C-alpha positions as CSV (number, residue, x, y, z in Angstrom):
1,X,105.9,83.7,94.9
2,X,109.6,82.7,94.9
3,X,111.7,83.7,91.9
4,X,113.5,80.9,90.0
5,X,116.9,82.2,91.3
6,X,115.7,82.2,94.9
7,X,114.4,78.6,94.5
8,X,117.7,77.3,93.5
9,X,120.0,75.7,96.0
10,X,123.3,77.6,96.5
11,X,126.6,75.8,96.3
12,X,127.1,76.7,100.0
13,X,123.9,75.1,101.0
14,X,124.6,72.1,98.8
15,X,128.0,71.7,100.5
16,X,126.4,71.9,103.9
17,X,123.9,69.1,102.9
18,X,126.7,66.9,101.6
19,X,128.8,67.5,104.7
20,X,125.8,66.6,106.9
21,X,125.2,63.5,104.8
22,X,128.8,62.5,105.2
23,X,128.6,63.0,109.0
24,X,125.4,60.9,109.0
25,X,127.2,58.2,106.9
26,X,130.1,58.2,109.4
27,X,127.6,57.0,112.1
28,X,126.6,53.9,110.0
29,X,129.5,51.5,109.8
30,X,127.9,49.2,107.2
31,X,127.2,52.0,104.7
32,X,130.4,53.8,105.5
33,X,132.4,50.7,104.8
34,X,130.6,50.3,101.4
35,X,131.2,54.0,100.6
36,X,134.9,53.7,101.4
37,X,135.3,50.6,99.4
38,X,133.5,52.1,96.4
39,X,135.5,55.4,96.7
40,X,138.8,53.6,97.1
41,X,139.8,55.5,100.2
42,X,140.6,54.4,103.7
43,X,139.1,55.6,107.0
44,X,142.2,57.5,107.8
45,X,142.1,59.4,104.5
46,X,138.4,60.4,104.8
47,X,138.9,63.8,106.3
48,X,141.6,64.7,103.7
49,X,139.5,63.4,100.8
50,X,136.5,65.5,101.9
51,X,138.5,68.6,101.0
52,X,139.0,67.4,97.4
53,X,136.9,68.9,94.6
54,X,134.2,66.5,93.6
55,X,134.2,64.4,96.8
56,X,131.0,65.9,98.1
57,X,129.4,65.2,94.8
58,X,130.4,61.6,95.3
59,X,128.7,61.6,98.7
60,X,125.5,62.9,97.2
61,X,125.6,60.3,94.4
62,X,126.2,57.5,96.9
63,X,123.0,58.5,98.7
64,X,121.1,58.7,95.5
65,X,122.2,55.2,94.5
66,X,121.1,53.8,97.9
67,X,117.5,54.6,98.4
68,X,117.0,53.2,101.9
69,X,119.9,55.2,103.2
70,X,118.7,58.3,101.3
71,X,115.2,58.0,102.7
72,X,116.5,57.3,106.2
73,X,118.6,60.5,106.2
74,X,115.8,62.6,104.7
75,X,113.3,61.4,107.3
76,X,115.8,62.1,110.1
77,X,116.5,65.6,108.7
78,X,112.9,66.3,107.5
79,X,114.0,67.1,104.0
80,X,112.8,66.0,100.5
81,X,115.0,63.3,98.8
82,X,114.9,65.5,95.6
83,X,117.1,68.0,97.4
84,X,120.0,65.6,96.8
85,X,119.7,65.9,93.1
86,X,119.4,69.7,93.4
87,X,122.5,69.8,95.6
88,X,124.5,67.6,93.2
89,X,123.6,70.0,90.4
90,X,124.5,73.0,92.5
91,X,127.9,71.6,93.2
92,X,129.0,70.6,89.7
93,X,126.3,71.6,87.3
94,X,126.1,68.3,85.6
95,X,123.3,65.7,85.7
96,X,124.4,62.1,86.5
97,X,124.0,61.1,82.8
98,X,126.2,64.0,81.7
99,X,129.1,62.2,83.3
């Protein structure tokens, strides 16, 4: 049986998931355009923005707000969609309603 500590997603694993999600997003021009518009950054600024604290949380939240994209990514990577919420929590410790 796995202990509660072992069952939690590490910040490093959460960052890796968010980075993979960002790479996947970069291959989908329609969703990438929407993400850039909502985040207020341009394509040329994407790499620099990805280094900013909180950016990867925004990537995870974007997926959680767009179920078809989330499910497509999860199916491709053979992971559970609930992993996104766990990753978001691992990166900033707040639930979406905590703001």
